[in-house]
N, C-alpha and C positions, 0 to 999 in steps of 0.2 A: 301767232303761236309758234313756239319752238318745238320741233319734233326731235326727241332724243332717240337714238338708234340702239337696238339690241346688238349683241356681238355678231349674230348671224347676218344682220343687215349691214353692219360695218364691213364684213367680209365680201358681201355682194358689191358694196361701194368700192372696195379695194379692186375687185375685178374690173369694174368700169374705169376706175382711175388708172389701172395699169394698161388698159387698152389705149387710153389717151397717151400715156408715156411711150408705149410702143409706136404710136403714130408720130409723136414728136421726135422719137429716136430715129425713125425712118427719114423724117425731114432733115434732121441733123446730118444724116449720112449723104444727102444729095444736094443740099442747098449750096449755091455758089453764084458768082457773078454770071449774068446772062440767063439764069433760070427765071421763070415768071411765077407770080403768085397763083395764077390760074392753073399752071401745071402742078404745083405743089398741092393745091386744093383738090385737083382731080385724083392724084395719087392717094391723098389722105382719105378721101371718101371711099375709094375702092378698097383700101385696107380695112377700114371700119366695117364696111358691108361684108367683106370676106370673113369677118369674125362674128357674123350673125348679129351685128349691132346696128344702130342707126346714128347718123350725125346728130349731135345734141343741139347744134346751133342752127342748122339749115331749116328755114321756115319758122324759126322761133321769133315771134313778133314780126314776121315778114322778112327776116334776114335771109339773103339769097344764097349763102355759101356755107360750106362745111367748116372752113377756118375763118377766123378773123386775122388778117395780116396787115400789120401797121408798121410803116417804114419811116425811119428817122424821126421827124416831128410827130408822127402818128402815135397816139397814146394807146388807144384800143378801138375795136369795132371796125377796123379797116376791111373793105371789100377787096378780095383778090382781083388783080388786074393783069393785063397782058404786058405791062411795062417790065422789062427785065431788071432784075436786081443789079446794082452797080457796085464796083469795088469801093469799099468804104462805107457801105450802108449798114445800119443796124435794123434788124427786122424782128418785130415781135410777132410770134405765132401763137395764137390762143385756140385751143381745140376742146371740143366737148363731144361726149358720146352718151348714148342711152342704151343700156343693156341690162337685162334681168330686172327691169323696172326701176333701175337706179341710174343717176347721172354721174359722169366723170367730167372733170374740168381742170385744165392746167394750161399754163403759158410759159414760154421761154423766149428770150430775146437773143438772136444770133448776130454775131459780129462777122460780116462778110469781107474777106480780103484785108486790105490795108486800112483798117479802121484807126482813126486818130486816137492818141493816148487820152485825150479829153473825153471822148466817147467811151473808151474802155474803162476809165475810172468811174464814170457814171454807171456802167453796167456792173462793175465789181461792187460798188457801194450798194446798189439796189439789190443785187443778188444776195449780198451779205445781210442786208436788212430783213430779207425774207426769213432767214434762219434765226435772226435775233427775235423776230416776231413769233416764230414757231416755238421758241424756247419759253414763251410766255403762255402758251396754250395748254395750261395744266389746270386741274381741278382746284377751285378756290380763287384763282385769279379772275380778272374781269376783262371785258372787251377793251376797255381803255388801256390796259397794260400792253395789249398787242399793238394798238395804234401808237402808243407812246414810244414803243421800241423802234418802230419805223421812223416816226417823225423826229425823234431825238437824234438818231444816228444820221439820217439823210439830210435833215434840214438844219439842225443846230450844229452838228459836228462837221458837215460837209457843204452847207449852204446851197443845197439843191431845193427845187420846188416840189413838195409833196402834194400830189393832186388831191383836192378835197371833194370834187363833184362826183367822183366814182369810188366805189368801195367794194371790199370783199363781201362774202355772204355765206349763210348756211347752205347746205346742199344735201339732197337725198332723192326722194321720188320726184321732187321738183328741182329744176336747175337753180333757182334762186329761192331760198327759204330764209326765214328769220334765224338768227339776228344779222343785221348789217355789221360788217367788220371794217371800220374805217382805218386808214393808214395814219391817223393822227388822233390825239386824245390825251387824257390825263390818267396817270396811274391810280388804280383803285376805284375807277368810275365805270359805270355801264353795267351791262348784264353780267352776272356771275357765271363763270364757266363750270359746267357739270359734266360728269362722265356720260358718254353717249352723244355728246354734241359733235357734229361733223361740220367743219367750216372750210371755206376756200379763202386763204390769206393771199392777197395779191398787191404788193406794193407797185404803184405807178408813180414814177419819179421823173421830173423834168430837169434838164441841165440849167434852165433859166427859171422863168416864172412858174408858179403853181397853177396859174390860170389856164383854162382850156376853152375851146370853141368847137362847134359842130361844123364839119365841112359841107360843101355844097351837095355831096352825094346823099346827105341825110343820115349817114351812119358813122363815118369816120370821125373820131374825136382827135383833135390835134392840140399841141401846146399853142397858146395864144401868141407867143412871141416867135414861134416856129423853131424853138430850140429842140435838140434831140430829146427823146423820151425813152425810158426803159420800163419793162413790165415783166415780172416773174410771178408765178402763181403755183401754190401747192395746196392740195387737199389734206387736211389733218383731222384725226379723231382726238378729242380731248381725253387725256388720261391723268392719273394721279401723279406720277413721277416725271413723265416725259411724254410729249405729244407723239402720237403714232402717225407718221407721214405715209399717206396712202399713195401719193404720186412720187415714186422714187426717182429723183433726178439723176442718180448715178448712171443709169442706162443712157440717158441723153448726154450727160457729160462725157461718157466714154466715146460715143459716136462723134461728138465735137472734136475730141482729141485725135480721132482717126481720120478726120476730114481736113486735108491740107488747105482747103479753100476758105476755112473760117478760123477765127481766133478763139482760143480758150479763155474763158472768163474766170479770173481768180477769185476765190472766196477769202476775204480777210479774216483775221483772227478776232 
């Protein structure tokens, strides 16, 4: 069943979403070579608790941490570790919060230090595909229009592997709600989008194969060929003319620009 939100509920979702953005913005300001996932996770949890909220991922289906931190070939669901980030790493940080009875959920992939141009192009294309998908999140369109936007741009135009086994989702009082939001599909197919629908759109794109596998830790999903993977995620409310983005990346992007230890990811036209 799909739960459509009233305007006041969307505003509560926006508050949760913006706390996620604030957390990711803080991470953008401190992440650098030598820092560890465990330290970032500790600071993220403290910030969330300081805002009278709860980590949305910790203990969710047994997940042990506040953040999902997935490095290089890590696609999603990585557990923070004590291994320091290295110059040239790309690091996906996925954050969830629970506040005012509603969840917030967003992810951003950071480019640390001297990241190769090959990886930077992957990040740029994936980042751009997110906004191409968001452009389709309007009343009257269908879920397939969103997936097609990602697949066509990343896979057909740039020959990257768009992950099939993991998808975006509805979000509200539950972290994962109907409908599923794949990053592949056909235009004009799938659930019709109506006002009040709030979804998390999250392209997960590999430099190589689209295939993935589960790591030995039982959580981390990695690309099967160990090629680098990028992941970006925004929460949006479906509207008539233009989707309402609840997780405003501009705050994160500004902190990225201010941090000399990481590279700015360009958004293509």
